[in-house]
VOPAGU-2260 file (C-alpha; in pm, 1 decimal, decimal comma):
REM VOPAGU-2260
SITE   aa  ch    i         X         Y         Z
SITE  MET   A    0    1096,9    1170,7    2780,3
SITE  ARG   A    1    1445,9    1239,4    2675,7
SITE  LEU   A    2    1648,4     975,5    2504,4
SITE  ARG   A    3    2035,3     957,8    2435,8
SITE  LYS   A    4    2130,9     982,2    2081,6
SITE  MET   A    5    2179,2     629,0    1909,2
SITE  ALA   A    6    2239,4     521,4    1568,6
SITE  LEU   A    7    2025,7     221,1    1462,6
SITE  ARG   A    8    2246,8      33,5    1224,2
SITE  SER   A    9    2310,2    -327,1    1397,2
SITE  PRO   A   10    2091,5    -590,4    1563,0
SITE  THR   A   11    2245,1    -494,2    1903,6
SITE  SER   A   12    2182,8    -122,9    1844,1
SITE  PHE   A   13    1828,3    -147,4    1765,7
SITE  ILE   A   14    1763,1    -391,6    2046,3
SITE  ALA   A   15    1911,2    -137,2    2284,9
SITE  THR   A   16    1717,5     113,5    2147,9
SITE  PHE   A   17    1381,9     -77,8    2184,2
SITE  ALA   A   18    1480,1    -153,2    2557,5
SITE  ILE   A   19    1545,0     231,3    2608,8
SITE  PHE   A   20    1203,7     276,0    2484,2
SITE  GLY   A   21    1063,5      44,4    2723,5
SITE  GLY   A   22    1001,5    -254,1    2477,2
SITE  ALA   A   23    1143,9    -596,9    2469,0
SITE  VAL   A   24    1251,3    -817,1    2177,3
SITE  SER   A   25    1231,2   -1180,0    2221,6
SITE  SER   A   26    1529,4   -1396,2    2195,1
SITE  SER   A   27    1343,2   -1578,6    1920,6
SITE  ALA   A   28    1303,5   -1269,4    1712,4
SITE  LEU   A   29    1670,2   -1194,5    1722,1
SITE  ALA   A   30    1751,2   -1578,0    1646,4
SITE  ASP   A   31    1480,6   -1554,0    1322,0
SITE  ALA   A   32    1655,6   -1209,2    1233,8
SITE  GLU   A   33    2033,0   -1383,1    1252,3
SITE  SER   A   34    1907,4   -1689,0    1044,4
SITE  LEU   A   35    1724,2   -1513,3     779,8
SITE  SER   A   36    1819,9   -1627,7     422,8
SITE  PRO   A   37    1982,2   -1345,2     209,0
SITE  ILE   A   38    1741,2   -1439,2     -69,4
SITE  GLN   A   39    1424,0   -1372,4     141,3
SITE  PRO   A   40    1320,9   -1036,4      -8,6
SITE  LEU   A   41    1080,0    -906,9     265,2
SITE  ALA   A   42    1200,3   -1094,7     589,9
SITE  THR   A   43    1533,0    -920,6     629,5
SITE  GLU   A   44    1732,9    -817,5     927,5
SITE  GLN   A   45    1671,7    -438,6     848,9
SITE  GLN   A   46    1313,6    -496,1     857,4
SITE  LEU   A   47    1293,4    -644,2    1155,2
SITE  LYS   A   48    1505,5    -363,6    1283,4
SITE  ILE   A   49    1283,2     -93,9    1164,9
SITE  GLU   A   50     952,4    -285,6    1289,6
SITE  ALA   A   51    1084,1    -313,6    1632,4
SITE  THR   A   52    1209,1      53,7    1624,9
SITE  ALA   A   53     863,6     156,6    1535,2
SITE  ALA   A   54     697,6     -44,1    1806,2
SITE  ALA   A   55     896,2     139,7    2072,8
SITE  ILE   A   56     777,8     482,9    1897,5
SITE  LEU   A   57     419,7     378,4    1929,9
SITE  LYS   A   58     469,5     314,1    2299,3
SITE  THR   A   59     557,6     657,2    2403,7
SITE  LEU   A   60     343,7     876,5    2585,8
SITE  GLU   A   61     411,8    1155,1    2323,2
SITE  MET   A   62     310,7     938,5    2040,9
SITE  GLN   A   63      -7,1     837,6    2213,6
SITE  ARG   A   64    -112,0    1182,4    2274,3
SITE  THR   A   65     -41,6    1269,0    1909,6
SITE  ILE   A   66    -278,6     958,6    1802,1
SITE  ASP   A   67    -536,7    1118,5    2037,1
SITE  ALA   A   68    -514,2    1451,5    1870,6
SITE  ALA   A   69    -504,8    1289,8    1515,0
SITE  ARG   A   70    -822,2    1105,3    1612,6
SITE  GLN   A   71   -1014,2    1462,9    1733,3
SITE  LEU   A   72    -922,8    1630,6    1408,3
SITE  LEU   A   73   -1069,2    1310,4    1204,4
SITE  LEU   A   74   -1405,5    1331,0    1412,2
SITE  THR   A   75   -1445,1    1690,6    1252,2
SITE  SER   A   76   -1474,3    1531,9     905,4
SITE  ARG   A   77   -1837,4    1527,1     773,5
SITE  PHE   A   78   -1878,2    1187,8     738,4
SITE  ALA   A   79   -1718,1    1070,0    1080,0
SITE  ASN   A   80   -2050,5    1001,7    1251,6
SITE  SER   A   81   -2190,4     738,8     978,6
SITE  GLU   A   82   -2219,6     412,7    1118,7
SITE  ALA   A   83   -1941,4     285,0     873,5
SITE  ALA   A   84   -1695,6     532,6     990,8
SITE  ASN   A   85   -1768,6     489,6    1357,5
SITE  GLN   A   86   -1700,4     108,2    1294,1
SITE  THR   A   87   -1370,3     176,9    1107,1
SITE  LEU   A   88   -1224,2     473,4    1277,6
SITE  GLU   A   89   -1008,0     285,6    1561,7
SITE  GLN   A   90    -862,0      72,1    1278,1
SITE  MET   A   91    -770,6     349,2    1051,4
SITE  ILE   A   92    -614,4     531,0    1332,5
SITE  SER   A   93    -400,1     221,8    1440,9
SITE  GLU   A   94    -284,5     161,4    1070,4
SITE  THR   A   95    -222,8     539,9    1017,1
SITE  ALA   A   96       0,4     539,3    1355,1
SITE  GLY   A   97     149,2     234,9    1216,1
SITE  PHE   A   98     252,7     392,0     896,8
SITE  ALA   A   99     380,6     714,4    1071,5
SITE  ALA   A  100     602,9     488,7    1307,0
SITE  LEU   A  101     750,4     275,8    1029,2
SITE  ASN   A  102     865,7     573,4     852,7
SITE  ALA   A  103    1027,2     752,4    1137,8
SITE  ALA   A  104    1182,3     443,7    1229,0
SITE  SER   A  105    1357,8     399,3     896,1
SITE  LYS   A  106    1472,1     735,8     831,8
SITE  ASP   A  107    1854,3     738,2     765,6
SITE  PRO   A  108    1969,9     873,5     444,1
SITE  GLN   A  109    2343,8     793,6     516,5
SITE  ASN   A  110    2256,5     390,4     557,9
SITE  PRO   A  111    1899,3     403,0     364,0
SITE  GLY   A  112    1692,7      92,7     459,6
SITE  LEU   A  113    1429,0     -16,6     214,3
SITE  PHE   A  114    1135,1    -140,4     420,8
SITE  TRP   A  115     799,6    -310,7     349,1
SITE  TYR   A  116     494,9    -116,3     468,8
SITE  GLN   A  117     120,2     -58,5     343,4
SITE  THR   A  118      34,6    -383,8     521,5
SITE  PRO   A  119    -217,0    -514,5     759,1
SITE  ARG   A  120    -104,9    -650,1    1103,3
SITE  ARG   A  121     117,4    -974,2    1083,2
SITE  GLU   A  122     322,7   -1206,2    1316,6
SITE  TRP   A  123     637,6   -1306,5    1171,7
SITE  MET   A  124    1012,9   -1310,7    1273,6
SITE  GLY   A  125     918,3   -1372,0    1600,9
SITE  HIS   A  126     734,6   -1062,3    1692,3
SITE  SER   A  127     403,2    -859,3    1600,3
SITE  VAL   A  128     381,8    -570,1    1345,4
SITE  SER   A  129     133,4    -285,7    1324,9
SITE  GLY   A  130     -65,2    -243,4    1028,3
SITE  SER   A  131      55,8      72,5     810,0
SITE  ARG   A  132    -229,4      91,0     565,6
SITE  PHE   A  133    -298,8     434,6     461,5
SITE  SER   A  134    -461,9     659,0     209,9
SITE  PHE   A  135    -618,9     410,5     -46,5
SITE  ASP   A  136    -374,1     107,8      23,9
SITE  ASN   A  137    -348,2    -148,5    -236,6
SITE  PRO   A  138    -280,7    -521,5    -129,3
SITE  ASP   A  139    -183,0    -602,4    -495,1
SITE  ASN   A  140     109,9    -395,2    -452,8
SITE  ILE   A  141     450,7    -460,2    -247,5
SITE  TYR   A  142     553,5    -132,8    -127,6
SITE  ARG   A  143     911,3     -51,6     -11,5
SITE  ASN   A  144    1012,3     271,3     108,9
SITE  ALA   A  145    1350,6     453,3     207,3
SITE  PHE   A  146    1452,7     813,7     271,5
SITE  ILE   A  147    1748,3     960,5      74,3
SITE  ASP   A  148    1939,6    1303,9      62,8
SITE  ASP   A  149    1914,9    1452,1    -289,6
SITE  LYS   A  150    2282,9    1586,9    -272,0
SITE  SER   A  151    2396,5    1225,4    -232,5
SITE  THR   A  152    2423,0     921,0    -490,6
SITE  TYR   A  153    2271,4     610,1    -440,9
SITE  VAL   A  154    2258,9     255,4    -614,4
SITE  PHE   A  155    1935,1      60,3    -597,6
SITE  THR   A  156    1935,2    -302,8    -717,0
SITE  ALA   A  157    1667,9    -563,7    -794,3
SITE  SER   A  158    1660,7    -939,7    -885,6
SITE  PRO   A  159    1391,6   -1161,0    -938,3
SITE  THR   A  160    1344,1   -1466,3    -738,3
SITE  GLY   A  161    1072,9   -1600,4    -976,2
SITE  PRO   A  162     793,9   -1463,5   -1189,6
SITE  THR   A  163     780,1   -1078,7   -1102,8
SITE  GLY   A  164     522,5    -816,9   -1089,3
SITE  ARG   A  165     529,1    -486,8   -1266,6
SITE  LEU   A  166     785,4    -264,3   -1132,9
SITE  THR   A  167     745,0     101,4   -1075,8
SITE  VAL   A  168    1047,7     331,8    -917,6
SITE  THR   A  169     954,3     690,0    -784,3
SITE  ILE   A  170    1129,1     990,6    -595,9
SITE  TYR   A  171     908,9    1190,2    -409,4
SITE  LYS   A  172     916,7    1521,3    -220,5
SITE  ALA   A  173     754,9    1372,9      83,9
SITE  ILE   A  174     541,3    1072,7     214,2
SITE  THR   A  175     191,6    1221,8     229,9
SITE  ARG   A  176     -14,0    1468,7      33,3
SITE  ALA   A  177     -34,6    1713,5     342,8
SITE  GLU   A  178     353,2    1815,0     295,0
SITE  VAL   A  179     325,1    1937,0     -55,9
SITE  GLU   A  180     108,5    2217,3    -214,3
SITE  ASP   A  181      62,8    2036,8    -524,2
SITE  TYR   A  182      25,4    1648,4    -458,7
SITE  GLU   A  183      17,0    1541,0    -829,6
SITE  LYS   A  184     328,5    1714,5    -891,2
SITE  GLN   A  185     503,1    1586,5    -597,9
SITE  ALA   A  186     688,7    1327,6    -799,6
SITE  VAL   A  187    1048,5    1424,9    -869,8
SITE  ASP   A  188    1137,3    1159,0   -1119,2
SITE  THR   A  189     980,0     806,5   -1204,4
SITE  ALA   A  190    1049,6     507,5   -1408,4
SITE  ASP   A  191     857,4     199,9   -1501,5
SITE  GLU   A  192     947,5    -130,9   -1673,2
SITE  GLU   A  193     951,8      30,9   -2034,0
SITE  HIS   A  194    1222,4     279,4   -1898,9
SITE  ILE   A  195    1428,9      56,4   -1663,8
SITE  LYS   A  196    1699,9    -126,5   -1814,2
SITE  VAL   A  197    1722,0    -508,1   -1714,3
SITE  ASP   A  198    1982,3    -736,4   -1804,7
SITE  SER   A  199    1948,7   -1110,4   -1912,1
SITE  LYS   A  200    1887,7   -1247,9   -1564,6
SITE  GLY   A  201    1601,4    -984,0   -1501,4
SITE  ALA   A  202    1800,3    -804,5   -1252,1
SITE  VAL   A  203    1789,1    -400,2   -1234,1
SITE  ARG   A  204    2060,3    -168,3   -1121,1
SITE  ILE   A  205    1944,2     213,9   -1100,1
SITE  THR   A  206    2146,3     504,3   -1013,3
SITE  ILE   A  207    1972,0     785,9    -805,9
SITE  GLY   A  208    2138,6    1120,2    -748,9
SITE  PRO   A  209    2165,3    1489,0    -851,9
SITE  GLY   A  210    2400,5    1408,5   -1172,1
SITE  ASP   A  211    2374,7    1124,4   -1444,1
SITE  PRO   A  212    2690,7     907,1   -1409,8
SITE  LYS   A  213    2633,6     808,0   -1769,5
SITE  ASP   A  214    2740,2     433,8   -1684,5
SITE  GLY   A  215    2487,3     254,6   -1848,7
SITE  SER   A  216    2244,6     213,7   -1559,2
SITE  THR   A  217    1923,4     350,1   -1536,5
SITE  TYR   A  218    1915,4     712,2   -1366,9
SITE  LEU   A  219    1672,6     894,8   -1167,9
SITE  ASN   A  220    1737,2    1276,2   -1085,1
SITE  SER   A  221    1679,6    1310,5    -720,7
SITE  ARG   A  222    1707,6    1684,6    -681,4
SITE  GLY   A  223    1432,2    1792,1    -468,6
SITE  GLY   A  224    1334,6    1433,8    -355,3
SITE  ALA   A  225    1325,7    1290,3      -2,3
SITE  VAL   A  226    1161,7     951,1     -72,1
SITE  PHE   A  227    1255,5     674,4    -274,3
SITE  ARG   A  228     975,0     439,6    -334,3
SITE  VAL   A  229     929,9      71,7    -500,1
SITE  ARG   A  230     640,1     -37,5    -607,8
SITE  GLU   A  231     559,7    -400,6    -743,3
SITE  ALA   A  232     209,4    -491,0    -894,1
SITE  PHE   A  233      86,9    -827,1    -874,3
SITE  SER   A  234    -207,4    -940,4   -1086,4
SITE  ASP   A  235    -139,9   -1323,8    -994,9
SITE  TRP   A  236     -84,8   -1342,4    -619,6
SITE  HIS   A  237     -38,9   -1707,7    -659,1
SITE  ARG   A  238     263,6   -1701,6    -924,9
SITE  GLN   A  239     432,6   -1342,9    -875,4
SITE  HIS   A  240     707,4   -1307,6    -614,9
SITE  PRO   A  241     884,0   -1014,5    -488,4
SITE  ARG   A  242    1210,9    -919,6    -611,1
SITE  ALA   A  243    1533,5    -928,0    -378,5
SITE  MET   A  244    1607,0    -553,4    -350,1
SITE  SER   A  245    1895,6    -311,1    -194,8
SITE  LEU   A  246    1991,8      47,8    -159,9
SITE  ARG   A  247    2313,4     179,2     -95,2
SITE  LYS   A  248    2467,1     523,7     -69,1
SITE  ILE   A  249    2782,5     562,2    -284,7
SITE  ALA   A  250    2867,4     908,5    -271,1
SITE  GLY   A  251    2782,0    1258,1    -113,7
SITE  PRO   A  252    2814,3    1439,2     227,7
SITE  THR   A  253    2762,7    1218,5     548,8
SITE  SER   A  254    2431,3    1241,5     700,8
SITE  ARG   A  255    2371,3    1320,2    1031,4
SITE  VAL   A  256    2249,2    1040,5    1256,1
SITE  VAL   A  257    1871,6    1074,0    1367,5
SITE  THR   A  258    1840,1    1036,0    1736,1
SITE  CYS   A  259    1542,9     830,8    1931,0
SITE  ASP   A  260    1406,0    1176,7    2029,9
SITE  GLU   A  261    1385,9    1292,8    1683,9
SITE  ARG   A  262    1244,3     966,9    1541,8
SITE  VAL   A  263     960,4    1012,0    1800,7
SITE  ALA   A  264     900,2    1373,4    1681,3
SITE  LEU   A  265     892,2    1252,6    1328,8
SITE  ALA   A  266     626,0     959,0    1406,6
SITE  GLN   A  267     418,6    1263,4    1576,4
SITE  ARG   A  268     452,9    1481,2    1273,6
SITE  TYR   A  269     387,0    1178,7    1000,4
SITE  MET   A  270      56,2    1099,6    1243,2
SITE  MET   A  271     -73,7    1453,5    1203,7
SITE  LEU   A  272       7,9    1471,5     840,6
SITE  GLY   A  273    -153,4    1151,1     793,1
SITE  ALA   A  274    -474,7    1260,3     942,2
SITE  VAL   A  275    -483,4    1591,9     769,0
SITE  THR   A  276    -428,2    1374,5     430,4
SITE  VAL   A  277    -725,9    1130,0     540,7
SITE  ALA   A  278    -933,3    1452,6     613,2
SITE  TYR   A  279    -837,1    1606,8     245,9
SITE  PHE   A  280    -997,5    1342,4      68,6
SITE  ASP   A  281   -1348,3    1484,8     222,3
SITE  LYS   A  282   -1303,5    1751,1     -14,4
SITE  ILE   A  283   -1231,5    1525,2    -325,9
SITE  VAL   A  284   -1456,2    1216,5    -273,6
SITE  TYR   A  285   -1728,3    1313,9     -27,9
SITE  PRO   A  286   -1910,4    1568,2    -233,4
SITE  LEU   A  287   -1939,9    1328,0    -517,8
SITE  PRO   A  288   -2290,9    1170,0    -562,8
SITE  THR   A  289   -2296,9     821,7    -397,3
SITE  ASN   A  290   -2297,3     486,3    -612,6
SITE  ASN   A  291   -2032,4     673,0    -877,7
SITE  PHE   A  292   -1715,3     709,5    -954,2
SITE  ALA   A  293   -1503,7    1053,2    -970,7
SITE  PRO   A  294   -1333,1    1155,3   -1317,5
SITE  SER   A  295   -1016,5     960,4   -1386,7
SITE  VAL   A  296    -687,1    1100,1   -1238,9
SITE  ARG   A  297    -343,9    1011,2   -1417,6
SITE  ARG   A  298     -69,7     898,8   -1200,3
SITE  ALA   A  299     278,8     948,0   -1214,8
SITE  GLN   A  300     368,1     582,6   -1237,2
SITE  GLY   A  301     621,2     591,4   -1538,6
SITE  THR   A  302     614,6     553,1   -1955,6
SITE  LYS   A  303     275,5     427,3   -1993,2
SITE  PRO   A  304     -30,2     569,3   -1868,3
SITE  SER   A  305    -176,8     483,5   -1548,2
SITE  THR   A  306    -517,8     591,3   -1395,9
SITE  VAL   A  307    -743,5     547,4   -1090,7
SITE  LYS   A  308   -1112,4     618,6   -1055,9
SITE  LEU   A  309   -1240,8     697,5    -696,8
SITE  GLY   A  310   -1596,6     644,3    -587,4
SITE  LEU   A  311   -1846,4     581,1    -300,9
SITE  PHE   A  312   -2091,9     338,1    -230,5
SITE  HIS   A  313   -2443,3     356,6     -15,4
SITE  LEU   A  314   -2624,1      53,1       7,2
SITE  ALA   A  315   -2933,0    -102,4     180,7
SITE  ASP   A  316   -2875,6    -456,9     272,6
SITE  ASP   A  317   -3079,6    -611,1       5,7
SITE  GLU   A  318   -2902,3    -396,0    -240,3
SITE  ALA   A  319   -2588,5    -427,3    -478,1
SITE  LEU   A  320   -2399,0    -206,3    -708,6
SITE  VAL   A  321   -2313,3    -349,8   -1048,7
SITE  VAL   A  322   -2025,9    -211,1   -1191,7
SITE  ASN   A  323   -1884,5    -310,1   -1555,5
SITE  VAL   A  324   -1548,0    -182,4   -1657,1
SITE  LEU   A  325   -1322,6    -210,0   -1995,1
SITE  PRO   A  326    -957,4    -369,1   -1925,5
SITE  GLN   A  327    -815,9     -71,4   -2120,2
SITE  ALA   A  328    -560,1    -345,1   -2225,6
SITE  ALA   A  329    -391,6    -269,4   -1896,5
SITE  GLU   A  330     -96,8    -478,5   -1784,7
SITE  TYR   A  331    -267,3    -450,8   -1419,9
SITE  MET   A  332    -642,9    -375,0   -1329,0
SITE  SER   A  333    -777,5    -394,6    -997,3
SITE  PHE   A  334   -1119,1    -307,0    -795,5
SITE  SER   A  335   -1103,8    -234,5    -435,9
SITE  VAL   A  336   -1374,8    -159,0    -160,8
SITE  THR   A  337   -1235,4      69,2     133,0
SITE  SER   A  338   -1379,8     200,3     419,4
SITE  PRO   A  339   -1486,8     575,1     471,0
SITE  TRP   A  340   -1149,9     631,1     577,7
SITE  GLN   A  341    -999,3     503,9     276,5
SITE  VAL   A  342    -837,4     176,0     425,7
SITE  THR   A  343    -903,8    -131,8     216,7
SITE  ARG   A  344   -1127,0    -385,7     351,0
SITE  ASN   A  345   -1052,6    -732,1     450,1
SITE  PHE   A  346    -886,4    -887,1     134,8
SITE  LEU   A  347    -773,1   -1211,1     287,3
SITE  ASP   A  348   -1089,4   -1384,6     457,7
SITE  LYS   A  349   -1345,2   -1186,5     218,2
SITE  THR   A  350   -1317,2   -1065,0    -121,3
SITE  ALA   A  351   -1293,3    -689,9    -105,6
SITE  THR   A  352   -1038,1    -651,5    -380,4
SITE  ARG   A  353    -986,8    -824,6    -709,1
SITE  THR   A  354    -711,7    -797,3    -979,7
SITE  SER   A  355    -839,6    -889,6   -1327,6
SITE  ARG   A  356    -647,4   -1234,1   -1285,4
SITE  GLN   A  357    -875,6   -1265,7    -997,6
SITE  SER   A  358   -1188,0   -1162,4   -1162,2
SITE  HIS   A  359   -1432,1   -1347,1   -1424,6
SITE  GLN   A  360   -1416,1   -1181,9   -1758,1
SITE  ASN   A  361   -1733,6   -1170,8   -1999,0
SITE  ALA   A  362   -1743,6   -1278,6   -2339,4
SITE  ASP   A  363   -1725,9    -902,9   -2478,1
SITE  GLY   A  364   -1419,7    -848,2   -2299,8
SITE  THR   A  365   -1560,9    -631,6   -1996,7
SITE  TYR   A  366   -1570,1    -721,4   -1636,1
SITE  THR   A  367   -1869,5    -696,9   -1410,5
SITE  TYR   A  368   -1843,6    -650,0   -1055,0
SITE  VAL   A  369   -2104,4    -683,1    -781,8
SITE  LEU   A  370   -2049,5    -483,7    -466,7
SITE  SER   A  371   -2281,4    -572,2    -180,6
SITE  ARG   A  372   -2276,7    -657,0     189,9
SITE  ARG   A  373   -2450,1    -992,6     162,0
SITE  ASP   A  374   -2288,2   -1264,2     -56,0
SITE  PRO   A  375   -2488,0   -1244,2    -420,2
SITE  GLY   A  376   -2388,5   -1636,2    -490,4
SITE  VAL   A  377   -2210,6   -1505,8    -826,8
SITE  ALA   A  378   -1853,3   -1436,2    -950,3
SITE  ASN   A  379   -1655,7   -1125,0    -908,8
SITE  TRP   A  380   -1814,1   -1029,3    -565,2
SITE  MET   A  381   -1690,1    -714,1    -407,4
SITE  ASP   A  382   -1728,4    -766,6     -32,1
SITE  THR   A  383   -1827,8    -469,8     164,6
SITE  VAL   A  384   -1740,6    -671,5     486,3
SITE  GLY   A  385   -2043,1    -551,6     668,1
SITE  LEU   A  386   -2049,9    -188,7     563,1
SITE  LEU   A  387   -2342,8     -14,5     387,4
SITE  ASP   A  388   -2108,8     301,6     326,3
SITE  GLY   A  389   -1767,6     319,7     191,7
SITE  GLY   A  390   -1510,8     404,6     -99,6
SITE  MET   A  391   -1405,7     234,6    -395,0
SITE  ALA   A  392   -1123,9     248,2    -631,6
SITE  MET   A  393   -1056,6      91,9    -982,4
SITE  ARG   A  394    -711,2     138,1   -1112,0
SITE  TRP   A  395    -538,1      68,0   -1464,9
SITE  GLU   A  396    -159,1      43,0   -1498,5
SITE  GLY   A  397      64,1       0,9   -1789,8
SITE  ILE   A  398    -222,0     100,8   -2035,6
SITE  ASN   A  399    -128,7     -10,2   -2398,3
SITE  ALA   A  400    -437,1      29,8   -2644,8
SITE  PRO   A  401    -714,0     169,3   -2447,2
SITE  GLU   A  402   -1083,8      79,1   -2588,6
SITE  ALA   A  403   -1190,7     408,4   -2448,0
SITE  GLY   A  404   -1094,7     743,1   -2298,5
SITE  PRO   A  405   -1005,1     719,7   -1927,2
SITE  ASN   A  406   -1356,1     883,7   -1818,2
SITE  ALA   A  407   -1535,5     632,1   -2006,6
SITE  ALA   A  408   -1341,9     315,5   -1873,6
SITE  ILE   A  409   -1642,2     252,9   -1635,1
SITE  LYS   A  410   -1905,3     172,5   -1877,9
SITE  SER   A  411   -2196,3     141,9   -1623,5
SITE  VAL   A  412   -2280,8     178,8   -1256,7
SITE  LYS   A  413   -2627,0      74,2   -1128,6
SITE  LEU   A  414   -2780,3      23,4    -813,1
SITE  VAL   A  415   -3014,9    -287,3    -810,9
SITE  LYS   A  416   -3200,5    -510,5    -561,5
SITE  LEU   A  417   -3030,4    -830,4    -480,3
SITE  ASN   A  418   -3346,9   -1018,4    -580,6
SITE  ALA   A  419   -3329,1    -884,3    -939,3
SITE  LEU   A  420   -2935,8    -899,8    -969,2
SITE  ARG   A  421   -2959,0   -1178,9   -1223,1
SITE  SER   A  422   -3141,3    -988,7   -1505,8
SITE  GLU   A  423   -2871,9    -706,5   -1487,7
SITE  LEU   A  424   -2565,3    -960,0   -1521,1
SITE  PRO   A  425   -2439,6   -1080,8   -1867,4
SITE  ALA   A  426   -2561,3   -1417,6   -1991,7
SITE  ASN   A  427   -2414,9   -1725,6   -1836,5
SITE  PHE   A  428   -2227,6   -1523,3   -1567,9
SITE  PRO   A  429   -2096,1   -1765,6   -1326,9
SITE  SER   A  430   -2251,5   -1879,8    -994,6
SITE  VAL   A  431   -2045,9   -1909,5    -705,2
SITE  SER   A  432   -2157,4   -2179,2    -390,3
SITE  ALA   A  433   -2065,3   -2115,8     -32,7
SITE  ALA   A  434   -1807,3   -2371,3     -43,0
SITE  GLU   A  435   -1641,5   -2246,5    -385,2
SITE  ARG   A  436   -1640,2   -1892,0    -201,2
SITE  SER   A  437   -1454,5   -2035,8      98,3
SITE  SER   A  438   -1190,8   -2197,7    -108,6
SITE  GLU   A  439   -1136,7   -1875,9    -291,0
SITE  VAL   A  440   -1102,6   -1676,6      20,8
SITE  ALA   A  441    -849,2   -1970,8     145,1
SITE  ARG   A  442    -611,9   -1972,2    -164,6
SITE  ARG   A  443    -600,8   -1574,1    -119,9
SITE  ARG   A  444    -473,5   -1590,6     232,7
SITE  ALA   A  445    -236,1   -1868,2     157,3
SITE  ASP   A  446     -82,3   -1647,9    -164,0
SITE  TYR   A  447     -74,3   -1353,5      24,2
SITE  GLU   A  448     110,2   -1480,1     324,7
SITE  ALA   A  449     335,0   -1663,6     129,6
SITE  ARG   A  450     516,9   -1344,4       7,7
SITE  CYS   A  451     641,7   -1318,7     360,5
SITE  GLY   A  452     898,0   -1601,9     263,9
SITE  VAL   A  453     903,8   -1718,8     633,7
SITE  PRO   A  454     626,0   -1845,8     865,9
SITE  CYS   A  455     368,6   -1533,1     873,8
SITE  ARG   A  456      37,0   -1474,6    1008,3
SITE  VAL   A  457    -159,2   -1176,1     865,5
SITE  LEU   A  458    -434,2   -1040,2    1079,5
SITE  MET   A  459    -752,9    -862,4     950,3
SITE  ASP   A  460    -988,2    -676,2    1135,1
């Protein structure tokens, strides 16, 4: 299928492009886009444009063929034949395809569009959006991405719309692990809240480019970079709100317009690179013994240390994994449960993720989590959402004064029978009734969907 060259820079042009691809954008979607308030940080006209273009890309025959090729590649992984992997394969394929299409739809270094991604499927702004969660996604984070040209200069601004989460900005060489030889060195430059200059109103201005303008703004060196990524980490889903953000090019050579054909080809490439990236974790995680964590990995997140520990679980229906961790005086800490394909389990209607704010803290300052398929009737349940096998991720960001070295941050991991669970928990560890659990997950969904800023329904598998 050959498509004519078209810039995707206005509401009418993106609707025309969507029609060329064979799709349709409802009149209500356009009306919703035109009526969006400029203070809605995530529900922007640009977001709608990119999502509609991504939906069109996903419908092309070329992309469908690539999705099938990615599926065949992933079926060669050593864990692909497990029951849990079979249950969750199609979800991961769909999410990776959404990730690939959104990135391809957004590529425009001349007029960069920060777009919200790494999210589940949702219905909002008059249309439906595919999920785009990929490679240990984290629902506590609001991820926004834009492609840049490292020979050009850009200005990024961010303003609070309420209490904010921990802000980190990073320039990467690529969007996936498979595109670089050394993933841990793919960050070109980064800054966190300790380095970013903030004015009296909490607003941020960052210059991104090959040279420091020395104008008093925070500066990121973009040489060798291709992707600008913004992360806001929310410890408190109810209280914290996304910042309003913009990214604009102010100097540099004119970037060539990306054609529709090229966007489809990019999505195909990102789909296969995504599959290779998922398969790469086969080498890192799956040789490990089950019911344990790998050594800590230091992440390029800015001035203060940030670490992640990945692991596996393998349970019987009557078993639980009891995990005791140190908070490490981190500004943000979380525990997530994933499928074998590294996609986070249902975190809205279930409790497959928890931040420290969503967790009970023990009297000695530690946190004890109980991971199981069946509800153990206690606090800090990490729900596997029906799986007996999968992945785990512990994250600490903005570590100030750690109680122990990174590899000692998880004090213990123990497999126990559910009927003996109480003897393995700290004294006076809270019980949670079925009604209390229902109330807890109802709050989670309401708080997460409130991020949208407009009527929004998130769809979890």
